[in-house]
C-alpha positions as CSV (number, residue, x, y, z in Angstrom):
1,X,188.3,-35.4,303.9
2,X,191.3,-33.1,303.9
3,X,191.1,-29.5,303.0
4,X,192.9,-30.2,299.8
5,X,190.5,-32.9,298.8
6,X,187.5,-30.6,299.6
7,X,189.0,-28.0,297.4
8,X,189.5,-30.4,294.5
9,X,185.9,-31.6,294.9
10,X,184.5,-28.1,294.9
11,X,186.5,-27.1,291.9
12,X,185.4,-30.3,290.0
13,X,181.8,-29.7,290.9
14,X,182.0,-26.1,289.7
15,X,183.5,-27.3,286.4
16,X,180.8,-30.0,285.9
17,X,178.1,-27.4,286.6
18,X,179.7,-25.0,284.1
19,X,179.8,-27.7,281.4
20,X,176.1,-28.6,282.0
21,X,175.1,-24.9,281.9
22,X,177.0,-24.2,278.7
23,X,175.6,-27.4,277.2
24,X,172.1,-26.3,278.0
25,X,172.7,-23.0,276.1
26,X,174.1,-24.9,273.1
27,X,171.3,-27.5,272.9
28,X,168.5,-25.2,274.0
29,X,169.5,-21.9,272.4
30,X,166.0,-21.5,271.1
31,X,164.4,-21.3,274.5
32,X,163.9,-17.7,275.6
33,X,167.1,-16.6,274.0
34,X,166.0,-15.1,270.7
35,X,164.6,-11.6,271.1
36,X,163.5,-10.7,267.6
37,X,161.2,-8.2,266.2
38,X,158.1,-10.0,264.9
39,X,154.6,-9.5,263.6
40,X,151.9,-12.1,263.5
41,X,149.8,-10.6,260.6
42,X,150.7,-8.3,257.8
43,X,148.7,-5.0,258.0
44,X,147.7,-5.2,254.4
45,X,146.3,-8.7,254.9
46,X,144.5,-7.5,258.0
47,X,142.7,-4.9,255.9
48,X,141.2,-7.8,253.9
49,X,139.8,-9.6,256.9
50,X,136.2,-10.6,256.5
51,X,135.8,-13.1,259.3
52,X,137.3,-13.8,262.7
53,X,136.6,-17.0,264.6
54,X,137.5,-17.1,268.3
55,X,137.4,-20.3,270.2
56,X,138.1,-19.9,273.9
57,X,139.7,-22.6,276.1
58,X,137.3,-23.9,278.7
59,X,134.2,-22.3,277.0
60,X,132.8,-21.1,280.4
61,X,130.1,-18.5,280.9
62,X,132.7,-15.7,280.4
63,X,134.7,-17.5,277.7
64,X,132.5,-18.4,274.8
65,X,133.1,-19.3,271.2
66,X,131.9,-16.7,268.7
67,X,132.6,-15.1,265.3
68,X,133.0,-11.6,263.9
69,X,131.9,-11.1,260.4
70,X,132.3,-8.1,258.0
71,X,129.4,-7.4,255.8
72,X,128.2,-4.3,253.9
73,X,131.0,-2.2,255.5
74,X,130.0,-3.2,259.0
75,X,131.2,-5.7,261.5
76,X,128.8,-8.1,263.3
77,X,129.1,-10.6,266.1
78,X,127.6,-14.1,265.5
79,X,126.8,-15.7,268.8
80,X,124.3,-18.4,269.7
81,X,122.9,-18.3,266.1
82,X,122.1,-14.6,266.5
83,X,123.7,-11.6,264.8
84,X,124.5,-8.4,266.7
85,X,126.3,-5.2,265.6
86,X,130.0,-5.2,266.7
87,X,132.2,-2.4,268.0
88,X,134.5,-1.5,265.2
89,X,137.0,0.3,267.4
90,X,137.5,-2.9,269.5
91,X,138.1,-4.9,266.4
92,X,140.6,-2.3,265.1
93,X,142.5,-2.4,268.4
94,X,142.5,-6.2,268.4
95,X,144.0,-6.4,264.9
96,X,146.5,-3.7,265.7
97,X,148.1,-5.9,268.3
98,X,148.6,-8.6,265.7
99,X,149.9,-6.3,263.0
100,X,152.2,-4.2,265.2
101,X,155.9,-5.3,265.0
102,X,157.1,-6.0,268.6
103,X,159.5,-8.1,270.5
104,X,157.8,-11.5,270.5
105,X,160.5,-13.7,272.1
106,X,161.1,-17.2,270.8
107,X,160.7,-19.7,273.7
108,X,160.9,-23.0,272.0
109,X,161.0,-24.7,268.6
110,X,160.4,-28.2,270.0
111,X,156.9,-29.7,269.7
112,X,157.4,-31.7,272.9
113,X,157.1,-28.4,274.8
114,X,153.7,-27.4,273.4
115,X,151.8,-29.0,276.3
116,X,153.7,-27.3,279.0
117,X,153.1,-23.9,277.3
118,X,149.4,-24.7,277.0
119,X,149.7,-24.8,273.3
120,X,148.4,-28.3,272.5
121,X,145.1,-28.9,270.7
122,X,143.0,-27.7,273.7
123,X,144.4,-24.1,273.5
124,X,142.3,-21.1,272.7
125,X,142.4,-20.1,269.1
126,X,142.1,-17.1,266.8
127,X,141.4,-17.8,263.1
128,X,141.2,-14.9,260.7
129,X,139.9,-15.2,257.2
130,X,140.1,-13.0,254.1
131,X,137.1,-14.3,252.1
132,X,137.6,-18.1,252.4
133,X,141.3,-18.0,252.9
134,X,142.9,-18.3,256.3
135,X,145.4,-15.5,256.8
136,X,146.2,-16.3,260.5
137,X,145.6,-19.3,262.6
138,X,147.0,-18.5,266.1
139,X,146.9,-20.6,269.3
140,X,147.0,-18.9,272.7
141,X,148.5,-20.8,275.6
142,X,149.4,-20.2,279.3
143,X,150.6,-17.0,280.8
144,X,154.2,-16.8,282.2
145,X,154.7,-16.8,286.0
146,X,154.5,-13.0,286.2
147,X,151.2,-12.9,284.1
148,X,152.9,-10.3,281.9
149,X,153.2,-12.4,278.8
150,X,151.3,-15.2,277.1
151,X,152.6,-18.0,274.9
152,X,151.6,-18.2,271.3
153,X,152.2,-20.3,268.2
154,X,150.8,-20.6,264.8
155,X,148.8,-23.7,264.1
156,X,150.8,-26.3,262.2
157,X,154.1,-24.7,263.4
158,X,156.4,-25.7,266.3
159,X,157.8,-22.3,267.1
160,X,156.5,-20.9,270.4
161,X,156.8,-17.1,271.1
162,X,155.7,-15.0,274.1
163,X,154.5,-11.5,274.2
164,X,151.7,-9.0,275.2
165,X,149.2,-10.8,277.4
166,X,146.7,-8.1,276.7
167,X,145.5,-9.9,273.6
168,X,144.2,-12.7,275.7
169,X,141.6,-10.5,277.3
170,X,140.0,-10.2,273.8
171,X,139.5,-13.9,273.8
172,X,138.7,-14.7,277.4
173,X,136.4,-11.7,278.2
174,X,132.6,-11.8,277.8
175,X,131.3,-11.8,274.3
176,X,129.3,-8.7,275.2
177,X,132.5,-6.7,275.2
178,X,132.4,-7.0,271.4
179,X,128.8,-5.7,271.0
180,X,128.1,-2.2,269.8
181,X,125.5,-1.3,272.3
182,X,125.1,2.3,271.3
183,X,121.4,3.2,270.7
184,X,122.5,5.9,268.2
185,X,125.4,4.9,265.9
186,X,128.3,7.3,265.5
187,X,127.5,7.8,261.9
188,X,125.5,6.6,258.9
189,X,127.6,7.0,255.8
190,X,128.7,10.6,255.6
191,X,126.2,11.8,258.2
192,X,127.6,12.0,261.7
193,X,125.0,11.6,264.5
194,X,126.6,14.2,266.8
195,X,125.4,17.3,268.6
196,X,126.2,19.7,265.8
197,X,123.7,17.9,263.5
198,X,120.8,17.8,265.9
199,X,118.1,20.3,265.0
200,X,115.2,19.3,267.2
201,X,114.7,16.9,270.2
202,X,111.3,15.8,271.4
203,X,111.1,13.9,274.7
204,X,107.9,12.2,275.7
205,X,107.8,11.1,279.3
206,X,104.5,9.4,280.3
207,X,102.8,11.5,277.7
208,X,104.3,14.8,278.8
209,X,106.3,16.5,276.1
210,X,109.5,18.6,276.1
211,X,110.7,20.1,272.8
212,X,114.2,21.5,272.3
213,X,114.6,23.5,269.1
214,X,118.0,24.7,267.8
215,X,118.2,28.5,267.3
216,X,121.6,29.1,265.8
217,X,124.0,28.9,268.7
218,X,121.3,28.5,271.4
219,X,118.2,26.4,272.1
220,X,114.5,27.2,272.5
221,X,112.5,25.3,275.1
222,X,108.9,25.9,275.8
223,X,108.4,27.1,279.4
224,X,112.1,28.1,279.8
225,X,112.8,31.8,279.2
226,X,116.6,31.6,279.5
227,X,117.9,28.1,278.7
228,X,121.2,27.0,280.0
229,X,122.9,26.1,276.7
230,X,125.6,24.0,278.4
231,X,123.0,21.9,280.3
232,X,120.9,21.4,277.2
233,X,123.8,20.2,275.1
234,X,125.2,18.0,277.8
235,X,121.7,16.3,278.0
236,X,121.6,15.8,274.2
237,X,125.1,14.3,274.2
238,X,124.0,12.0,276.9
239,X,121.2,10.7,274.8
240,X,123.3,10.4,271.7
241,X,126.0,8.4,273.6
242,X,123.6,6.1,275.5
243,X,124.6,2.5,275.5
244,X,122.9,-0.6,276.8
245,X,124.9,-3.2,278.8
246,X,123.5,-6.1,276.7
247,X,120.9,-7.0,274.1
248,X,117.7,-8.4,275.5
249,X,117.3,-12.1,275.1
250,X,115.6,-13.4,271.9
251,X,112.3,-14.0,273.8
252,X,112.1,-10.2,274.3
253,X,112.3,-9.5,270.6
254,X,108.5,-8.9,270.4
255,X,107.9,-5.5,271.8
256,X,104.8,-6.6,273.6
257,X,106.7,-9.3,275.6
258,X,109.1,-6.6,276.9
259,X,106.2,-5.0,278.7
260,X,105.3,-1.9,276.9
261,X,106.8,0.1,274.1
262,X,104.4,2.9,273.3
263,X,104.4,6.5,272.2
264,X,104.1,7.8,275.8
265,X,107.8,7.0,276.4
266,X,109.9,7.9,273.5
267,X,112.6,10.3,272.3
268,X,112.6,11.7,268.8
269,X,115.8,13.2,267.4
270,X,115.7,15.2,264.2
271,X,119.0,15.8,262.3
272,X,120.0,18.4,259.8
273,X,119.6,16.2,256.7
274,X,116.0,15.3,257.6
275,X,117.0,12.0,259.2
276,X,114.8,11.1,262.2
277,X,115.6,8.5,264.8
278,X,113.0,7.5,267.4
279,X,113.9,5.6,270.7
280,X,111.0,3.9,272.3
281,X,111.4,2.9,275.9
282,X,109.6,0.7,278.5
283,X,108.7,2.0,281.9
284,X,111.6,1.4,284.4
285,X,111.5,-1.9,286.3
286,X,112.0,-2.2,290.1
287,X,115.8,-1.6,289.6
288,X,115.3,1.3,287.3
289,X,116.3,-0.7,284.2
290,X,114.6,0.1,280.9
291,X,114.4,-1.6,277.5
292,X,114.7,0.3,274.3
293,X,114.0,-0.1,270.6
294,X,115.4,2.2,268.0
295,X,113.6,2.9,264.7
296,X,115.0,1.0,261.8
297,X,116.5,-1.7,264.0
298,X,115.2,-5.0,265.3
299,X,117.3,-5.2,268.4
300,X,116.0,-4.6,271.9
301,X,118.6,-2.9,274.2
302,X,118.8,-3.4,277.9
303,X,119.7,-0.1,279.6
304,X,121.0,-0.1,283.2
305,X,119.4,2.2,285.7
306,X,122.3,4.7,285.9
307,X,122.2,5.2,282.1
308,X,118.4,5.1,281.8
309,X,118.1,7.8,284.5
310,X,119.9,10.3,282.2
311,X,117.3,10.0,279.5
312,X,114.8,12.2,281.3
313,X,115.3,15.5,283.0
314,X,113.0,18.0,284.8
315,X,112.4,21.2,282.8
316,X,113.9,23.2,285.7
317,X,117.3,21.5,285.0
318,X,117.6,23.7,281.9
319,X,117.0,27.0,283.5
320,X,120.0,29.4,283.7
321,X,120.8,30.2,287.3
């Protein structure tokens, strides 16, 4: 082939490729080319949400189907036919992703592409209800090759968009991430269960008693002449903020089967409005783990050793140096 023929061939090849490329833009202009501001759920509708159903693709040990239900001004998790208190802040963060207007790029409007995006009928699914009306039915598909974005589409619609992959962690993570595992709630109506409202703390450890009484801006402790206020208040905060890492299994619902809730191991917190909360604890097991029951609640909390170890202190820990 002469140089002239080679040149003609190369120019022709370039022209053909250019035509093919321009044709792909014309006939596939909806694939990754529309960068529009978009929101999945109107914020006003989100405020009306009363039920969220999450179905996870694969349904493995760490990816389970569960529901979130709003009742009496509180969110609950329904899992394995058991109802647990839910973390409201996590639900708020989850809904915020769906109600925040962002750049959710259109990747396809062709139903034939659903399978390759992981958005066929086997996809994970988020369904949000307001009373008995579905306000969002959203499918979650594959991640992109960089794992930065996930593909989404509304059920019954062909349009596929991609965006923040962070929302997928709410679906694929353990259901325990949704549990409110605080022993003491942040508030009860207008009453905040914080340090400022604690008036008296009584700690029973194997029958031995420590009592902390508020005295204006300081604390009185029997056997301690000069209490370290900072140490006392750090200790009380630790108790107020104690969380379990899971609820005990249903078979532990009977306090006797857990292995010993009694008055020898308990913490009694008295608040300014007269409210009293009692935490009853088991003895630590071989790993230091304890189980706890809180007055007024039927749940049994499983507390890991590192957290359980902060519930009891030596009286010397509160002496000013």
